[in-house]
C-alpha positions in Angstrom: 0.0 0.0 0.0 2.8 2.3 0.9 4.6 1.6 -2.5 1.4 2.4 -4.3 0.9 5.6 -2.5 4.5 6.6 -3.2 4.3 5.8 -6.9 1.1 7.7 -7.1 2.6 10.8 -5.5 5.7 10.5 -7.7 3.5 10.6 -10.8 1.5 13.4 -9.6 4.6 15.4 -8.6 6.2 14.9 -11.9 3.1 16.1 -13.8 2.3 18.8 -11.4 5.8 20.5 -11.7 6.6 19.2 -15.4 8.1 22.5 -16.5 10.5 22.7 -13.5 11.5 19.0 -13.9 12.2 19.5 -17.6 14.3 22.6 -16.7 16.3 20.5 -14.2 16.7 17.6 -16.7 17.9 20.0 -19.6 20.3 21.8 -17.2 21.7 18.6 -15.9 22.1 17.2 -19.4 24.1 20.2 -20.6 26.2 20.6 -17.4 27.0 16.8 -17.2 27.7 16.7 -20.9 30.2 19.6 -20.6 31.9 18.1 -17.5 32.1 14.7 -19.3 33.7 16.5 -22.3 36.2 18.2 -20.0 37.1 14.8 -18.5 37.6 13.2 -21.9 39.7 16.2 -23.0 41.8 15.6 -20.0 42.2 11.8 -20.9 43.1 13.1 -24.4 45.9 15.2 -23.0 47.3 12.3 -21.1 47.3 10.0 -24.1 49.0 12.8 -26.2 51.7 13.1 -23.5 52.1 9.4 -23.3 52.7 9.1 -27.1 54.3 12.4 -28.1 55.9 13.4 -24.7 54.9 16.3 -22.4 56.4 19.8 -22.0 58.9 18.6 -19.6 60.5 16.2 -22.1 63.5 16.5 -24.5 64.1 13.8 -27.1 67.7 13.2 -28.2 67.9 11.3 -31.5 71.0 9.2 -31.9 72.9 8.6 -35.1 71.9 6.2 -37.9 73.7 5.3 -41.0 73.5 8.0 -43.8 71.7 10.3 -41.3 69.8 12.9 -43.3 69.6 15.1 -40.2 73.3 15.3 -39.4 76.1 15.0 -41.9 78.6 14.3 -39.0 76.9 11.0 -38.2 79.0 8.5 -40.2 77.2 5.4 -38.9 75.1 3.8 -36.2 75.6 5.1 -32.7 78.0 2.7 -30.9 77.7 1.4 -27.3 80.7 3.4 -26.1 79.0 6.6 -27.4 75.7 5.6 -25.8 77.5 5.0 -22.5 79.1 8.5 -22.8 75.7 10.0 -23.5 74.3 8.2 -20.5 77.0 9.6 -18.1 76.3 13.2 -19.3 72.6 13.0 -19.0 72.8 11.3 -15.6 75.2 13.9 -14.2 73.1 16.9 -15.3 71.3 18.7 -12.5 68.5 19.8 -14.9 67.4 16.2 -15.5 64.8 14.6 -13.4 64.6 11.2 -15.2 65.6 9.7 -18.6 65.4 6.5 -20.6 66.7 5.1 -23.8 64.1 4.1 -26.5 65.1 1.3 -28.8 64.5 1.1 -32.5 61.8 -1.5 -32.0 59.9 0.7 -29.6 60.1 3.7 -31.8 58.9 1.7 -34.9 55.9 0.4 -33.0 55.1 3.9 -31.8 55.1 5.2 -35.4 53.0 2.3 -36.6 50.4 3.0 -33.9 50.4 6.7 -34.7 50.3 6.6 -38.4 48.7 3.1 -39.0 50.7 0.0 -39.7 49.8 -0.5 -43.4 52.5 1.8 -44.8 55.2 0.2 -42.7 54.7 -3.4 -43.7 55.5 -5.5 -46.8 58.1 -4.8 -49.6 56.8 -1.2 -50.2 57.3 -0.1 -46.6 58.0 3.6 -46.3 60.2 3.0 -43.2 61.5 -0.3 -41.5 62.7 -0.9 -38.0 66.3 -0.7 -39.1 65.7 2.9 -40.4 64.4 4.1 -37.1 66.8 6.1 -34.8 67.4 5.1 -31.2 66.7 8.0 -28.8 66.9 9.3 -25.2 63.9 10.6 -23.6 64.9 13.2 -21.0 62.4 14.5 -18.5 63.3 17.9 -17.0 62.9 19.2 -13.5 61.7 22.6 -14.8 60.2 23.0 -18.3 61.8 26.5 -18.6 65.3 25.3 -17.5 66.8 23.2 -20.2 69.7 25.2 -21.9 72.4 23.3 -19.8 71.4 19.9 -20.8 70.8 20.9 -24.5 74.3 22.4 -24.7 75.9 19.4 -22.9 74.3 16.8 -25.2 73.9 18.4 -28.6 77.5 18.0 -29.8 78.2 14.6 -28.3 79.4 11.8 -30.5 76.5 9.6 -31.6 73.9 12.4 -31.2 72.0 13.4 -34.3 69.7 16.1 -33.2 67.4 17.2 -30.3 63.8 18.0 -30.2 61.9 19.6 -27.1 58.5 18.3 -26.7 57.3 21.8 -25.9 57.9 22.9 -29.5 55.8 20.0 -30.8 53.1 19.6 -28.2 52.9 22.9 -26.6 50.2 24.4 -28.8 48.3 21.2 -28.6 48.2 21.2 -24.8 47.2 24.9 -24.9 44.2 24.3 -27.1 43.2 21.1 -25.0 43.5 23.1 -21.7 41.4 26.0 -23.0 38.6 23.6 -24.2 38.8 21.6 -21.0 38.7 24.5 -18.5 36.1 26.3 -20.5 33.9 23.1 -20.4 34.4 22.7 -16.7 33.7 26.4 -16.1 30.4 26.3 -18.1 29.4 23.1 -16.3 30.1 24.6 -12.9 27.8 27.5 -13.6 25.0 25.1 -14.9 25.5 22.9 -11.9 24.7 25.8 -9.7 21.7 26.5 -11.8 20.6 23.0 -11.5 20.8 23.0 -7.8 18.7 26.2 -7.7 16.1 24.8 -9.9 16.0 21.6 -7.6 15.4 24.0 -4.7 12.7 25.9 -6.4 11.1 22.7 -7.5 11.0 21.3 -4.0 9.7 24.6 -2.6 6.8 24.7 -5.3 6.0 21.0 -4.7 5.9 21.6 -0.8 3.5 24.6 -1.3 1.3 22.6 -3.6 1.2 19.6 -1.1 1.1 21.4 2.1 -2.4 20.2 3.0 -1.5 16.7 2.2 1.8 16.8 4.2 -0.1 18.2 7.3 -2.6 15.4 7.1 0.2 12.8 6.8 1.9 14.4 9.8 -1.4 14.2 11.9 -1.8 10.5 11.1 1.8 9.8 12.2 3.5 9.4 8.8 7.4 9.2 9.2 9.7 11.8 8.0 11.3 9.5 5.4 7.8 8.5 4.1 6.9 12.2 3.5 10.3 12.9 1.8 10.6 9.8 -0.4 8.4 11.1 -3.3 10.6 14.2 -3.4 13.7 12.1 -3.4 12.3 9.8 -6.2 11.4 12.9 -8.4 15.0 14.1 -7.9 16.3 10.7 -8.9 14.0 10.3 -11.9 15.2 13.7 -13.3 18.9 12.8 -12.5 18.6 9.5 -14.4 17.0 11.1 -17.5 19.7 13.8 -17.4 22.4 11.1 -17.1 20.9 9.2 -19.9 20.8 12.1 -22.2 24.4 13.2 -21.2 25.6 9.6 -21.9 24.1 9.8 -25.3 25.7 13.2 -26.0 29.1 11.9 -24.9 28.7 8.7 -27.0 28.0 11.0 -30.1 30.9 13.2 -29.2 33.1 10.0 -29.1 31.8 8.6 -32.3 31.5 11.7 -34.5 34.0 14.1 -33.1 36.8 11.8 -32.1 36.7 8.3 -33.8 34.8 9.3 -36.8 36.2 12.8 -37.1 39.6 13.8 -35.8 41.0 10.2 -35.7 40.0 9.5 -39.3 41.4 12.9 -40.6 44.4 13.6 -38.3 47.0 10.9 -38.3 49.6 12.8 -36.5 48.0 12.4 -33.1 46.5 9.6 -31.1 42.9 10.0 -29.9 40.9 8.3 -27.1 38.0 6.1 -27.8 35.3 3.9 -26.3 37.3 2.9 -23.2 37.5 6.4 -22.1 33.9 7.1 -22.9 32.9 4.2 -20.6 35.1 5.6 -17.7 33.7 9.1 -18.2 29.9 7.8 -18.5 30.4 6.0 -15.2 31.6 9.2 -13.6 28.6 11.0 -15.0 26.3 8.3 -13.8 27.6 8.9 -10.2 27.7 12.7 -10.4 24.1 13.1 -11.7 22.2 11.6 -8.9 24.5 13.2 -6.3 23.7 16.7 -7.8 20.0 16.2 -7.3 19.5 13.8 -4.4 21.9 15.4 -2.2 20.4 18.9 -2.4 17.1 17.4 -2.2 17.9 15.6 1.3 19.1 18.9 2.6 16.2 21.1 1.3 13.3 18.9 2.2 14.2 19.6 5.8 14.0 23.2 5.1 10.8 23.3 3.0 8.9 20.4 4.6 10.1 21.2 8.2 10.9 17.6 8.7 
């Protein structure tokens, strides 16, 4: 009987304040979508850093036979030359960490980045033997690298250097601008959603004040009176989460996988695994943004 009463009250409450509930749903939908896009852009930045390096890194390319980048390279870098490079890098105070990357690892990276088709078979553009070995150096301070660059640049066995800042700096700047803009807009809309939830509860409480007084007189518990309000908040949250998940799926499919990833081969892009992780975060955040304020505001407006 109680379940029937609660479900009836839930249906009446949703219909009675339909416009307010729709406003909450739409606000939640947009805010959660923007927040989710911000999270996915953050994951995109992490993936870009993993493949291309971050702004703290310098990549030192070592000599290969007939090196087109350095005429001084007369052949493949030797083990003694690599040992000398290792000693110089390890002793430099600007270096936080470093590691040597093999030809095989570099070849796998370029195949993953540009697609394996052009690197296989007789007509391969580049083979594993053509790839240079390299040293990935992580700096302590992205603005303090002149010392290590001067120390390494002219060593035997070094072809040339490339700072990741030159390559990925503009990319990270663009990602950060989009990410923080999404989160900023989402924060404003979350505040709007909470205010809409408060107004919805206030209007619902005014509309049901006689019913609530009668329930108090017959001894109805506080939770029994508050449950319809909580269920309304949960329903609106679930609808908002569902719409947001759909928007994030469309963003993943059309903007990332079917858009940028198909047309830009120079960068790696996130996919469905990151979408699932983000959708789970949205699924948790949505109910929290409506149910938690409802729990607090029902005490105020219903005087429970």
